C-alpha positions as CSV (number, residue, x, y, z in Angstrom):
1,X,75.2,97.7,115.9
2,X,74.7,94.0,115.0
3,X,77.2,92.9,112.3
4,X,77.6,89.6,110.5
5,X,81.1,88.9,109.3
6,X,81.8,86.9,106.2
7,X,85.2,85.6,105.3
8,X,86.3,83.0,102.7
9,X,88.5,81.1,105.1
10,X,85.8,80.5,107.7
11,X,85.2,83.6,109.9
12,X,84.4,81.4,112.8
13,X,87.7,79.6,112.6
14,X,89.8,82.7,112.2
15,X,88.0,84.4,115.1
16,X,88.7,81.5,117.4
17,X,92.4,81.3,116.4
18,X,92.8,85.1,117.0
19,X,91.1,84.8,120.4
20,X,93.4,82.0,121.3
21,X,96.4,84.1,120.2
22,X,97.5,81.6,117.6
23,X,96.9,83.9,114.6
24,X,97.4,87.6,113.9
25,X,94.3,89.8,114.3
26,X,95.0,91.7,111.1
27,X,93.6,88.7,109.2
28,X,90.1,89.5,110.6
29,X,90.4,92.7,108.4
30,X,89.0,95.0,111.1
31,X,86.0,92.9,112.1
32,X,87.5,92.8,115.7
33,X,86.4,96.4,116.0
34,X,82.8,95.2,116.5
35,X,83.7,93.0,119.5
36,X,82.7,95.5,122.2
37,X,79.9,96.1,124.6
38,X,78.1,98.3,122.1
39,X,78.3,95.9,119.1
40,X,77.4,92.3,118.4
41,X,79.6,90.3,116.0
42,X,78.1,87.3,114.3
43,X,80.1,85.1,112.0
44,X,79.5,82.7,109.2
45,X,81.2,79.3,109.1
46,X,82.3,79.1,105.5
47,X,83.6,75.7,104.5
48,X,84.7,75.1,100.9
49,X,83.9,71.4,101.0
50,X,80.1,72.1,101.2
51,X,78.3,71.1,97.9
52,X,76.8,74.6,97.6
53,X,80.1,76.3,98.2
54,X,81.8,74.0,95.7
55,X,79.1,74.8,93.1
56,X,79.5,78.5,93.8
57,X,83.2,78.4,93.2
58,X,83.6,75.8,90.4
59,X,80.3,76.0,88.6
60,X,79.5,79.7,88.9
61,X,83.0,81.0,89.5
62,X,81.6,83.1,92.4
63,X,79.6,85.3,90.0
64,X,76.8,85.0,92.5
65,X,79.1,84.9,95.5
66,X,79.3,81.9,97.8
67,X,75.6,80.9,97.9
68,X,76.0,78.9,101.1
69,X,77.6,81.8,102.9
70,X,75.1,84.3,101.5
71,X,72.1,82.2,102.4
72,X,73.4,81.9,106.0
73,X,73.7,85.7,106.1
74,X,70.3,86.4,104.7
75,X,68.7,84.1,107.3
76,X,70.2,86.4,110.0
77,X,68.8,89.5,108.3
78,X,66.2,90.3,110.9
79,X,68.9,90.4,113.5
80,X,71.6,92.2,111.5
81,X,72.3,95.9,110.9
82,X,75.4,95.4,108.6
83,X,77.2,92.8,106.6
84,X,81.0,93.1,106.7
85,X,83.1,91.0,104.4
86,X,86.9,90.4,104.5
87,X,86.9,90.3,100.6
88,X,84.3,91.1,98.0
89,X,83.9,87.9,95.8
90,X,82.2,85.7,98.3
91,X,79.5,88.2,98.9
92,X,79.2,89.3,95.2
93,X,75.7,87.9,95.0
94,X,74.5,90.1,97.9
95,X,76.1,93.1,96.3
96,X,73.9,92.6,93.2
97,X,70.7,92.4,95.3
98,X,68.5,95.5,95.6
99,X,69.4,97.4,98.8
100,X,65.9,96.9,100.2
101,X,66.4,93.1,100.3
102,X,69.6,93.1,102.4
103,X,71.3,95.1,105.2
104,X,74.0,97.6,104.3
105,X,77.1,95.8,102.8
106,X,80.8,96.8,103.4
107,X,83.8,94.9,102.1
108,X,87.6,95.1,102.1
109,X,89.0,95.3,98.6
110,X,92.5,93.9,98.2
111,X,93.0,94.4,94.4
112,X,91.8,96.7,91.7
113,X,88.4,95.7,90.1
114,X,88.2,95.0,86.4
115,X,85.8,97.3,84.5
116,X,83.7,94.5,83.0
117,X,79.9,94.9,83.3
118,X,79.7,92.3,86.0
119,X,82.4,93.8,88.1
120,X,80.7,97.3,87.7
121,X,77.5,95.9,89.1
122,X,79.3,94.3,92.0
123,X,81.4,97.3,92.9
124,X,78.4,99.6,92.7
125,X,76.5,97.4,95.1
126,X,78.7,97.9,98.1
127,X,77.6,100.6,100.5
128,X,81.1,101.0,101.8
129,X,84.6,99.8,100.7
130,X,87.8,99.8,102.6
131,X,90.9,99.4,100.4
132,X,94.2,97.9,101.4
133,X,95.9,100.3,99.0
134,X,95.4,104.0,98.1
135,X,96.1,102.9,94.5
136,X,93.1,100.5,94.6
137,X,90.9,103.3,96.1
138,X,91.9,105.6,93.3
139,X,91.0,103.0,90.6
140,X,87.6,102.3,92.2
141,X,86.8,106.0,92.2
142,X,88.2,106.9,88.8
143,X,87.1,103.9,86.8
144,X,84.0,102.7,88.7
145,X,82.7,106.1,89.8
146,X,82.7,105.2,93.5
147,X,81.9,107.9,96.0
148,X,85.2,109.0,97.7
149,X,83.3,109.4,101.0
150,X,82.4,105.7,101.2
151,X,85.6,104.3,99.4
152,X,88.5,104.7,101.7
153,X,92.1,103.5,102.0
154,X,93.0,102.0,105.4
155,X,96.4,101.1,106.9
156,X,96.4,97.3,107.0
157,X,99.2,96.9,109.6
158,X,100.1,94.0,111.8
159,X,99.0,92.8,115.2
160,X,101.2,94.4,117.9
161,X,100.9,91.6,120.4
162,X,104.2,90.0,121.7
163,X,102.3,86.7,121.7
164,X,102.0,86.8,118.0
165,X,105.3,88.6,117.2
166,X,107.7,87.8,120.1
167,X,110.8,89.9,120.5
168,X,113.9,87.9,119.5
169,X,117.4,88.5,118.4
170,X,117.9,88.5,114.6
171,X,119.7,85.7,112.8
172,X,122.5,86.1,110.4
173,X,121.0,85.2,107.0
174,X,118.7,86.8,104.4
175,X,115.3,85.1,104.4
176,X,112.7,85.0,101.7
177,X,109.6,83.1,102.7
178,X,106.6,84.5,100.7
179,X,104.6,82.5,98.1
180,X,102.3,84.6,95.9
181,X,103.9,86.4,93.0
182,X,107.5,85.9,94.2
183,X,110.5,86.1,91.9
184,X,112.9,83.6,93.5
185,X,114.8,83.2,90.2
186,X,115.7,86.8,90.1
187,X,116.7,86.7,93.8
188,X,119.0,83.7,93.2
189,X,120.7,85.6,90.4
190,X,121.2,88.5,92.7
191,X,122.7,86.2,95.3
192,X,125.1,84.9,92.7
193,X,126.4,88.4,92.4
194,X,126.3,89.2,96.1
195,X,127.6,86.2,98.1
196,X,125.6,86.7,101.3
197,X,124.1,83.8,103.3
198,X,120.5,83.3,102.6
199,X,117.6,80.9,103.2
200,X,114.8,80.6,100.6
201,X,111.6,78.9,101.5
202,X,110.5,77.7,98.1
203,X,110.7,74.8,95.7
204,X,114.1,74.2,94.2
205,X,112.4,73.2,90.9
206,X,113.1,75.8,88.2
207,X,115.7,77.8,90.1
208,X,119.1,78.7,88.5
209,X,122.3,77.4,90.1
210,X,122.1,78.1,93.8
211,X,125.4,79.5,95.1
212,X,127.2,78.2,98.2
213,X,125.8,79.7,101.3
214,X,122.2,79.7,100.1
215,X,119.9,77.2,101.6
216,X,116.6,76.2,99.8
217,X,114.0,74.9,102.2
218,X,111.1,73.0,100.6
219,X,107.7,73.9,102.0
220,X,106.2,71.2,104.3
221,X,102.9,69.4,103.8
222,X,100.0,71.4,105.3
223,X,96.7,70.2,106.7
224,X,93.8,69.6,104.2
225,X,91.4,72.0,106.0
226,X,91.8,75.5,104.5
227,X,91.6,77.3,107.9
228,X,94.1,75.0,109.5
229,X,96.4,75.1,106.5
230,X,96.4,78.9,106.6
231,X,97.3,79.0,110.3
232,X,100.0,76.4,109.8
233,X,101.5,78.2,106.9
234,X,101.5,81.5,108.7
235,X,103.3,80.1,111.8
236,X,105.9,78.5,109.6
237,X,106.5,81.7,107.7
238,X,106.6,83.8,110.9
239,X,109.2,81.5,112.5
240,X,111.2,81.6,109.3
241,X,111.2,85.4,109.2
242,X,112.0,85.7,112.9
243,X,115.3,83.9,112.2
244,X,116.4,86.5,109.6
245,X,118.9,89.3,109.7
246,X,117.2,90.8,106.7
247,X,113.9,89.9,104.9
248,X,113.8,89.9,101.1
249,X,110.4,90.3,99.3
250,X,111.2,89.9,95.6
251,X,108.1,90.3,93.4
252,X,107.5,89.2,89.8
253,X,105.5,92.3,89.0
254,X,104.2,95.6,90.4
255,X,100.7,95.7,88.8
256,X,98.8,94.5,91.8
257,X,98.9,94.3,95.6
258,X,101.3,91.5,96.6
259,X,103.8,91.1,99.4
260,X,101.8,93.1,102.0
261,X,101.3,90.2,104.5
262,X,105.0,89.4,104.5
263,X,105.9,93.1,104.9
264,X,103.6,93.3,107.9
265,X,105.2,90.3,109.5
266,X,108.7,91.7,108.8
267,X,108.1,95.1,110.4
268,X,106.3,93.6,113.4
269,X,109.3,91.3,114.0
270,X,111.6,94.3,113.8
271,X,113.5,93.1,110.7
272,X,114.8,95.3,107.9
273,X,113.4,94.7,104.4
274,X,114.5,94.7,100.8
275,X,111.4,94.7,98.6
276,X,110.5,95.1,95.0
277,X,109.0,98.6,94.4
278,X,105.3,98.3,94.1
279,X,102.9,101.3,93.8
280,X,100.2,99.3,95.5
281,X,102.2,99.2,98.7
282,X,101.5,102.4,100.8
283,X,104.4,101.8,103.2
284,X,107.4,103.9,102.1
285,X,110.4,101.9,103.3
286,X,112.9,104.7,102.3
287,X,111.0,107.4,104.2
288,X,110.5,105.3,107.3
289,X,114.1,104.1,107.2
290,X,113.3,100.5,107.6
291,X,114.6,99.1,104.3
292,X,115.2,99.5,100.6
293,X,113.1,99.3,97.5
294,X,114.5,97.9,94.2
295,X,112.8,98.0,90.8
296,X,111.1,94.9,89.3
297,X,113.7,92.6,87.8
298,X,116.7,94.7,88.8
299,X,119.2,92.0,89.6
300,X,122.1,94.3,90.1
301,X,120.0,96.6,92.3
302,X,119.0,93.7,94.4
303,X,122.6,92.5,94.8
304,X,123.7,96.0,95.8
305,X,121.0,96.4,98.4
306,X,121.6,93.0,99.9
307,X,125.3,93.5,100.1
308,X,125.0,97.0,101.6
309,X,122.6,95.9,104.4
310,X,124.3,92.5,105.2
311,X,127.7,94.2,105.6
312,X,126.4,96.7,108.2
313,X,124.8,95.2,111.3
314,X,124.3,98.6,112.9
315,X,122.3,99.8,110.0
316,X,120.2,96.7,110.0
317,X,119.5,97.2,113.7
318,X,118.5,100.8,113.2
319,X,116.2,99.8,110.2
320,X,114.5,97.0,112.2
321,X,113.8,99.4,115.1
322,X,112.4,102.0,112.7
323,X,110.1,99.5,111.2
324,X,108.8,98.3,114.6
325,X,108.4,101.9,115.7
326,X,106.3,102.6,112.6
327,X,104.1,99.6,113.5
328,X,103.7,100.7,117.1
329,X,102.8,104.3,116.3
330,X,101.1,104.3,112.9
331,X,100.6,101.2,110.8
332,X,98.9,98.4,112.8
333,X,95.7,96.4,113.1
334,X,94.2,98.7,115.7
335,X,94.4,101.7,113.3
336,X,92.8,99.6,110.5
337,X,90.0,98.4,112.8
338,X,89.2,102.0,113.8
339,X,89.0,102.9,110.2
340,X,86.7,100.0,109.4
341,X,84.4,100.9,112.3
342,X,84.2,104.6,111.3
343,X,83.3,103.5,107.7
344,X,80.7,101.1,108.8
345,X,79.1,103.5,111.3
346,X,78.8,106.1,108.6
347,X,77.2,103.6,106.3
348,X,74.6,102.4,108.8
349,X,73.5,105.9,109.9
């Protein structure tokens, strides 16, 4: 099978960083499954500073996808059996083409899709969809009429390589290092109630009074290139999380999929987790025994969970080991890649 891989952060750049063991393979979203003797993986080199890419994003708001990326893909059409995309928006134009004008198209959906007419056309155009959440899959089936056989939930777990997640002794502080949709204000209020040492990687602006023992670390300046910035930010976050006794993932809401990347990093590093309960997260911390869920905005619940785990080093050790065991046995990038390959093989047949 000959596959062209499209990704909005430059598939070529991510592939090279993964090959050099500088970036976790889960961010290829299963495309690594095609790199074998039986399959040929071609990549597009999306760069957001190209005029056509800028027009696609700013002028058309990706309603026709990334025209530069899509044109590159269509030029490869005679050599390609399948188009695989790490997310749907940048190939939305291809999804709206008649199927006889393009190869089969498969994408990974991270979030639920709105039920507007445009989104309905886009969702219907994909020959196969892999979902990062079973809740997203259910929504695509129930509200968009997707075929359950070609709309599957896959376990987006982390890279298992010690080069990416080296084994190290835990630190002695609570660490929160995520960015998207984080509720650091609520977390600070919980830390006011439960005086445990913590390090928060966020801007101090807008936070309530930070108690003694809580360090706020301002994010550093990142490179201008999107691919380099993404790699830089991930390494910084990974190193911050590796220094934790406990990783906190406080979310502002539970109405979409957020916090998954940080959760993957935490379990791969063998650190216990306290996280806002989110129905879009398929990993059951309580059942696995690797952490605690707390409801959205429950300051007292957060304070209680932080206090319980930070006062019991043995429990934290057991939870961290349980999380890493879950990664090794069940929830990892290899399992996700196998699911992607199975889906794509079924679509091409």
